[in-house]
C-alpha positions in Angstrom: 0.1 0.1 0.3 1.5 3.1 -1.2 1.0 7.2 -0.6 -1.8 8.7 -2.1 -2.0 12.1 -3.3 -4.3 14.7 -4.8 -4.0 16.9 -8.0 -3.5 19.9 -5.6 -0.2 18.2 -4.2 1.1 17.6 -7.8 0.3 21.1 -9.1 2.7 22.2 -6.3 5.4 20.0 -7.9 4.6 21.1 -11.5 1.9 23.8 -12.7 0.9 21.7 -15.5 -2.9 20.7 -14.8 -2.4 17.4 -17.3 0.6 16.5 -15.4 -1.3 16.7 -12.0 -4.1 15.0 -13.2 -2.1 12.0 -14.7 0.1 11.9 -11.3 -3.2 11.7 -9.1 -4.6 9.2 -11.3 -1.5 7.1 -11.1 -1.3 7.5 -7.3 -0.7 5.9 -5.1 2.9 5.5 -5.2 4.9 2.8 -3.0 8.2 4.7 -3.4 9.4 8.1 -4.3 11.5 6.2 -7.0 8.2 4.9 -8.5 6.7 8.3 -8.4 9.6 9.8 -10.2 9.4 7.0 -12.7 5.8 8.0 -13.5 6.4 11.7 -13.6 9.1 11.6 -16.1 6.6 9.4 -18.3 3.8 11.7 -17.7 6.0 14.8 -18.3 7.9 13.8 -21.4 5.2 11.5 -23.2 1.8 12.8 -22.2 2.1 16.7 -21.4 1.9 18.4 -24.7 3.5 21.9 -25.5 0.9 23.8 -24.2 1.2 21.8 -20.8 4.9 22.5 -20.6 4.5 26.5 -21.1 1.4 26.4 -18.5 4.3 24.9 -16.0 7.0 27.5 -17.1 4.8 30.5 -16.7 4.1 29.7 -13.1 7.5 30.3 -12.1 8.8 33.4 -11.1 11.8 35.3 -12.7 14.9 34.2 -11.1 15.5 37.0 -8.4 12.0 38.0 -8.2 9.2 36.8 -5.6 6.4 34.7 -6.6 3.1 36.3 -7.4 0.4 36.5 -4.8 -1.8 34.2 -7.1 0.9 31.5 -7.0 0.0 28.1 -5.4 1.0 28.9 -1.8 3.4 25.4 -1.3 5.0 26.3 -4.7 5.6 29.7 -3.7 7.3 28.6 -0.4 9.4 25.9 -2.5 10.3 28.1 -4.9 11.6 30.8 -2.4 13.5 28.1 -0.9 15.1 26.9 -4.0 16.2 30.5 -4.9 17.7 31.2 -1.6 21.2 30.7 -2.3 20.7 33.0 -5.6 19.3 35.7 -3.4 21.4 35.8 -0.6 24.6 35.9 -2.9 23.1 38.5 -5.1 24.2 42.3 -5.3 22.2 45.1 -6.5 24.3 45.2 -9.8 24.1 41.3 -10.3 20.2 41.7 -9.9 19.9 44.4 -12.3 21.9 42.4 -14.7 20.0 39.1 -13.9 16.5 41.0 -14.8 18.0 42.8 -18.1 19.1 39.4 -19.3 15.9 37.6 -18.1 14.1 40.1 -20.3 16.2 39.5 -23.1 15.7 35.7 -22.7 11.7 36.1 -22.6 11.6 38.5 -25.5 13.6 35.7 -27.5 12.0 32.6 -26.4 8.6 33.8 -25.2 8.7 32.2 -21.6 10.9 32.7 -18.4 14.3 31.6 -18.0 13.9 28.2 -16.2 16.9 26.3 -14.2 16.9 24.3 -11.2 18.1 27.1 -8.8 18.9 25.1 -5.4 22.2 25.5 -4.4 23.2 28.0 -7.3 24.5 31.4 -6.9 23.3 34.5 -8.6 26.8 34.6 -10.6 26.1 30.9 -11.9 22.7 31.4 -12.9 23.4 34.6 -14.7 26.5 32.6 -16.4 24.2 29.8 -17.3 21.6 32.1 -18.7 24.2 34.0 -21.0 25.4 30.4 -22.2 21.8 29.3 -23.2 20.7 32.5 -24.6 22.1 31.9 -28.2 20.7 28.4 -28.7 18.0 28.0 -31.0 14.2 28.1 -29.7 13.8 24.2 -30.0 16.9 23.4 -28.5 16.1 25.8 -25.5 12.5 24.4 -25.0 14.0 21.1 -24.6 16.5 22.2 -22.0 13.6 24.3 -20.3 11.7 21.0 -20.1 14.7 19.0 -18.5 15.0 21.7 -16.0 11.5 21.8 -14.9 12.0 17.9 -14.5 14.7 18.3 -12.1 12.6 20.8 -10.1 9.7 18.4 -10.2 11.8 15.6 -8.8 13.0 18.0 -6.0 9.6 18.8 -5.0 8.2 15.4 -5.3 10.8 14.2 -2.7 9.8 17.0 -0.3 6.2 16.0 -0.9 6.9 12.2 0.1 9.2 13.4 2.9 6.4 15.7 4.2 4.0 12.8 4.0 5.6 10.2 5.3 6.7 12.1 8.4 2.9 13.3 9.0 1.6 9.7 8.8 4.7 8.2 10.9 4.1 11.0 13.5 0.5 10.9 14.1 -0.8 13.8 15.7 2.4 15.7 15.5 1.9 19.6 14.6 2.2 19.0 10.4 4.0 22.4 10.4 6.9 21.5 12.5 7.2 17.9 10.6 6.9 20.0 7.1 9.7 22.5 8.3 11.9 19.6 9.7 11.3 17.8 5.8 12.5 21.1 4.4 15.6 21.0 6.6 16.4 17.6 5.4 16.1 18.0 1.9 18.3 21.3 2.2 21.0 19.6 3.7 21.2 16.7 1.3 21.6 19.2 -1.6 24.5 21.2 0.0 23.8 22.3 3.7 22.4 25.4 4.9 24.1 28.6 3.3 25.3 29.7 6.8 27.3 26.5 7.3 31.2 26.8 6.7 32.6 24.9 3.7 33.8 22.3 5.8 30.4 21.5 7.4 28.6 21.7 3.8 31.3 19.1 2.6 30.7 16.8 5.7 26.8 17.0 4.9 27.0 16.0 1.3 29.5 13.1 2.1 27.2 11.6 5.2 23.7 12.4 3.8 24.0 11.7 0.1 21.2 9.9 -1.1 21.7 6.4 -2.9 21.5 6.5 -6.6 18.4 4.9 -8.2 19.9 5.1 -11.6 23.3 4.9 -13.4 25.6 7.7 -12.9 26.0 8.1 -16.7 23.1 8.6 -18.8 22.2 10.1 -22.0 18.8 11.3 -24.0 18.4 12.1 -27.8 16.3 14.7 -29.4 16.1 14.6 -33.0 15.7 18.4 -33.8 14.6 17.9 -37.3 11.4 16.4 -36.3 11.0 18.1 -32.9 10.6 14.9 -31.1 12.9 12.1 -29.1 15.4 10.2 -30.9 14.0 6.8 -30.3 15.3 3.3 -31.4 19.0 4.6 -31.7 21.9 2.3 -30.4 24.1 3.5 -27.7 27.1 2.1 -26.4 29.2 3.3 -23.4 33.0 2.8 -23.2 36.0 3.3 -20.7 39.5 4.0 -21.7 41.9 1.6 -20.3 44.7 1.9 -22.7 48.5 1.6 -22.1 48.7 5.6 -21.9 46.9 7.3 -19.3 44.6 8.9 -21.8 43.7 8.7 -25.3 45.9 11.0 -27.4 44.3 13.4 -30.3 45.4 12.4 -33.7 47.0 9.1 -32.5 45.4 5.6 -33.2 43.7 4.3 -29.9 42.6 1.0 -31.3 42.3 -1.5 -28.3 42.2 1.0 -25.6 38.5 1.5 -25.1 36.6 -1.4 -22.9 33.1 -1.7 -23.2 30.9 -0.9 -20.2 27.3 -1.4 -21.5 24.7 -0.9 -24.4 21.3 0.2 -24.8 18.6 1.4 -27.4 17.0 4.6 -26.8 13.3 4.3 -25.9 10.3 6.1 -27.2 11.3 9.1 -25.0 14.7 9.2 -26.5 16.6 7.9 -23.4 19.2 5.2 -23.2 18.1 3.4 -20.3 20.9 1.6 -18.4 24.5 1.8 -19.9 26.2 0.9 -16.7 25.6 -0.6 -13.4 23.8 1.7 -10.5 27.1 2.4 -8.2 27.1 5.1 -5.5 30.4 6.1 -6.9 31.5 6.0 -10.7 35.2 5.3 -11.4 37.1 8.3 -12.5 38.7 8.0 -16.1 37.8 8.9 -19.7 34.7 7.6 -21.2 33.0 7.5 -24.6 29.6 7.3 -25.7 28.9 6.3 -29.1 25.6 6.6 -31.1 24.6 4.7 -33.8 23.1 7.6 -36.1 24.0 6.2 -39.4 21.5 3.4 -38.8 18.9 5.8 -37.2 19.2 8.2 -40.2 20.9 6.4 -43.3 20.7 9.3 -45.6 22.4 11.7 -42.8 25.9 13.0 -42.7 27.0 11.1 -39.6 27.6 7.2 -39.8 28.1 7.5 -36.0 28.5 10.1 -33.3 31.1 9.6 -30.2 31.4 11.9 -27.4 34.5 11.6 -25.0 34.2 13.3 -21.5 36.4 12.8 -18.2 34.9 12.1 -14.7 37.6 13.5 -12.4 38.3 11.8 -8.8 36.5 14.7 -7.1 33.1 14.0 -9.4 32.9 10.2 -8.9 29.8 11.0 -6.8 27.8 13.2 -9.4 25.7 12.1 -11.9 26.2 12.7 -15.4 23.7 13.2 -18.1 25.0 13.6 -21.9 22.1 14.6 -23.9 22.5 14.7 -27.9 20.7 17.0 -30.0 20.5 15.6 -33.6 19.7 16.3 -37.1 20.6 14.7 -40.1 23.7 17.3 -40.6 24.4 18.5 -37.3 24.6 17.7 -33.5 24.9 19.2 -30.3 25.5 17.9 -27.0 25.9 19.6 -23.5 26.4 18.1 -19.9 23.7 18.3 -17.8 23.4 17.5 -14.3 
């Protein structure tokens, strides 16, 4: 028997009415992982463009407070998610952020969306400037991915609060909810007032166990405006005699197979490697069989090489591929 939620609960996580209705119908959920899996499927496969835009429009501009008409729980969470950005902002950086937000909205037609938890105002501004040159279809996909990150964080809070209220019986729900918020904040990096060493300690001791492989990918066919389904994907790791592959030299025999999969209807690769708490540092390569997917295209295959350092072994690496018959773009997601 799982936890039962209403549409109102899911609207606080994502302001798409279609998303909230589908999630309520899929409820109850036996675990947070089950809810997140359902949320991803609903968001990327059942919510249409208007639903995405409806959700985007509910977010306040970074640096601004939510409107009085906003869902109260959502507004509270949004304020908490932007706490680091607000605390690290200066009057000049807020002014620059406002100007770039206006430019972004003018170009793309919706608010700049980023999962702001733990990010400084300077970091957010740098990301906004980096994404501004994107084509609309590319930026629309990135915004949808950021919304999913926000939704997952809020689902975790929703489950935490529900479980605590259930397990504590008659305890004050406000106190329980506040404790759940404190727990969530410490998981994502500690309170802003903590010292650097304290924050590091919190991350190490309270980092949640992985529920998906540490390296994933997602393919979007930008020529069709849809996920790239049915593409063969292979993950390899460098194990050559040299410590790293050298550009311009033959690297035959140095790459060792780690796993393979085929993208699903949502363009996601599935499990390319085992679910481990810490990924082995090293140089990795993801290969996409784009020639089989699009025989008339320019690329027989696409390879993306990247390095995971010792300090990054606890992170999650998401490498989306934005593909058309004659071009491709990739960026690292978190």
